[in-house]
C-alpha atoms as one frame of an Amber mdcrd trajectory, in Angstrom:
protein
   0.813   6.985  26.533   2.128   4.283  23.884  -0.696   1.702  24.166  -3.320
   5.146  23.526  -1.828   5.261  20.506  -1.946   1.667  19.670  -5.600   1.228
  20.570  -6.585   4.385  18.265  -4.397   4.436  15.330  -7.141   2.242  13.599
  -9.533   5.261  14.779  -6.806   8.401  13.329  -5.552   6.746  10.086  -9.861
   6.022   9.079 -10.534   9.675   9.622  -7.605  11.026   8.085  -7.620   9.588
   4.747 -11.738  10.077   4.990 -11.751  13.676   5.555  -9.152  14.145   3.008
 -10.449  11.504   0.823 -10.503  14.612  -2.066  -6.957  15.563  -1.993  -5.685
  11.986  -1.759  -4.544  12.446  -5.609  -2.635  15.861  -4.702   1.190  15.842
  -4.082   1.315  17.495  -0.914  -0.941  14.793   0.721   1.182  11.908  -0.410
   4.565  13.533   0.662   2.575  13.469   3.948   0.729  10.199   4.639   1.384
   8.132   1.001   2.169   5.473   3.465  -1.308   4.745   4.560  -2.669   4.317
   0.701  -0.207   4.414  -1.797  -0.749   0.001  -2.347  -4.620   0.697  -2.172
  -7.112   1.846  -5.192  -7.996   5.451  -3.262 -10.624   6.144  -6.178 -12.798
   3.894  -3.990 -14.035   4.582   0.168 -13.836   0.872   1.084 -10.672   0.528
  -0.054  -9.316   3.015   2.338 -10.713   0.817   5.319  -7.781  -1.996   4.591
  -5.253  -0.290   6.696  -7.578   0.560  10.138  -8.595  -3.220   9.404  -5.213
  -4.130   9.482  -3.895  -2.230  12.017  -7.369  -3.540  14.056  -5.730  -6.966
  13.390  -2.747  -6.726  14.706  -3.964  -4.726  17.722  -6.571  -8.241  18.703
  -3.428 -10.432  17.509  -1.364  -8.555  20.444  -3.789  -8.001  23.190  -5.301
 -12.248  22.200  -1.012 -13.081  23.002  -0.511 -11.531  25.243  -3.757 -12.072
  27.865  -4.932 -15.374  27.027  -1.758 -17.630  26.615  -3.867 -19.785  28.899
  -6.905 -20.319  26.463  -5.161 -21.387  23.401  -9.114 -22.749  21.989  -9.992
 -18.775  22.385  -6.923 -17.369  20.276  -6.812 -20.036  17.294 -10.987 -19.747
  17.510 -10.616 -15.726  17.357  -7.350 -15.596  14.770  -9.286 -17.925  11.958
 -12.269 -15.187  12.389 -10.095 -12.069  11.750  -8.511 -14.043   9.031 -11.099
 -14.696   7.925 -13.746 -11.140   8.272 -10.227  -9.871   6.535 -10.969 -12.789
   3.693 -14.189 -11.317   2.931 -13.457  -7.694   3.046 -10.422  -8.032   0.533
 -12.486  -9.896  -1.670 -15.712  -8.238  -1.413 -14.467  -4.782  -1.822 -10.900
  -4.952  -4.561  -8.363  -2.411  -2.224  -5.745  -3.559  -3.626  -4.958  -0.837
  -6.334  -2.925  -4.438  -8.946  -4.165  -8.010  -8.748  -0.758  -8.829  -8.149
  -0.943  -7.012  -4.331  -4.581  -8.981  -3.077  -2.761 -12.006  -4.710   0.625
 -11.546  -1.893  -1.932 -10.224   0.832  -4.604 -13.596   0.046  -1.448 -16.016
   0.361  -0.524 -14.432   3.470  -3.691 -14.204   5.111  -3.978 -17.492   3.943
  -0.771 -18.658   5.654  -1.734 -17.477   8.906  -5.325 -19.828   8.586  -2.914
 -23.175   7.858  -0.488 -21.954  10.303  -2.809 -21.600  13.150  -4.557 -24.784
  12.408  -1.763 -26.952  12.619  -1.206 -25.972  15.719  -4.329 -28.092  16.832
  -1.958 -31.336  16.107   0.991 -30.055  18.201  -1.588 -30.448  20.963  -1.912
 -33.669  23.023  -5.044 -34.566  20.434  -2.366 -36.390  18.445   0.681 -38.271
  20.086   2.763 -39.075  16.787   5.497 -37.357  16.664   6.106 -38.326  13.302
   3.183 -36.505  12.605   4.326 -33.116  14.877   7.878 -33.320  12.966   7.167
 -33.741   9.326   4.213 -31.200  10.021   6.744 -28.396  12.177   8.994 -28.858
   8.669   5.705 -27.923   6.555   5.896 -24.735   8.947   9.021 -24.077   8.791
   8.994 -24.355   4.435   5.718 -22.744   4.587   7.457 -19.410   6.290  10.055
 -19.083   4.265   7.739 -19.169   1.412   6.267 -16.036   2.514   9.471 -14.236
   3.565  10.466 -15.061  -0.365   7.451 -13.965  -1.877   7.092 -10.641   0.583
  10.638  -9.544  -0.322  10.040 -10.626  -3.738   7.404  -8.475  -3.692   9.101
  -5.290  -1.281  11.787  -5.491  -4.293   9.522  -5.373  -7.352   7.202  -2.601
  -6.075  10.425  -0.628  -4.866  11.834  -0.909  -8.472   8.267  -0.327 -10.224
   8.299   2.992  -7.903  11.313   3.988  -9.200  10.764   3.364 -12.721   7.829
   5.464 -11.818   9.080   8.213 -10.898  12.089   8.197 -13.366   9.278   8.461
 -16.029   7.541  10.575 -14.322  10.483  13.438 -13.623  11.301  13.173 -17.412
   7.698  13.797 -18.263   7.941  16.984 -16.347  11.077  18.024 -17.465   9.869
  17.732 -20.910   7.323  19.383 -20.351   9.013  22.378 -18.801  11.547  22.098
 -21.689   8.831  22.433 -24.518   7.201  25.169 -21.750  10.362  27.415 -22.326
  10.597  27.005 -25.748   6.698  27.686 -26.163   7.926  31.249 -24.349  11.426
  31.644 -26.303   9.313  31.363 -29.752   6.695  33.492 -28.147   9.380  35.705
 -27.280  11.373  35.589 -30.874   8.043  36.189 -32.860   7.387  39.545 -31.031
  10.573  40.190 -31.367  10.076  39.828 -34.845   7.322  41.495 -34.585   8.512
  44.230 -33.242  11.311  44.932 -36.105   9.458  44.691 -38.251   7.066  47.521
 -37.159   9.837  49.525 -36.653  11.393  48.885 -40.288   8.521  49.582 -41.851
   8.122  52.851 -40.069  11.452  54.049 -40.354  11.265  53.508 -44.575   7.579
  55.687 -43.993   9.392  58.316 -42.514  11.954  57.833 -44.904
């Protein structure tokens, strides 16, 4: 069952987003599946395929690692092709809502490509242990950079979302207060009009 869900999750997520394309702006759908398109430019349909492609890529990577561990050359080739396809999609359709998100994704994919290419130097084709040692530390530093950038991105996104939600909440409260003030003013004006009419009618009867 888990394998079935993992295999069909990209297709299911794509169907959900495309069927509800016109409702993506609504608060109801955002509360239900906002994580599928929150960082994307969801006003355009091609952008909605990012997470299905992301899930598919991770699924293929898992299959390659789990079932093709005896064929490292095939693993390297497939991972490079997947990263290249992801780069082409990102640069052609610009799925992200901000440029910073696009840069983070490009940096992550480039880091994967560099790490995969560097695996060749750990094979028997390279006999220099010093080169392997230095390249290993390069991969470690690259991993630290990737982690630091992604953690910073998560923190910045959380802060921006908090500020945005706070601003929206204040705006909603302000509008609600304005509506109540308008209703109160209208009520006071109507009461004042009734008082004037009553006083006028009382004077006429006298």
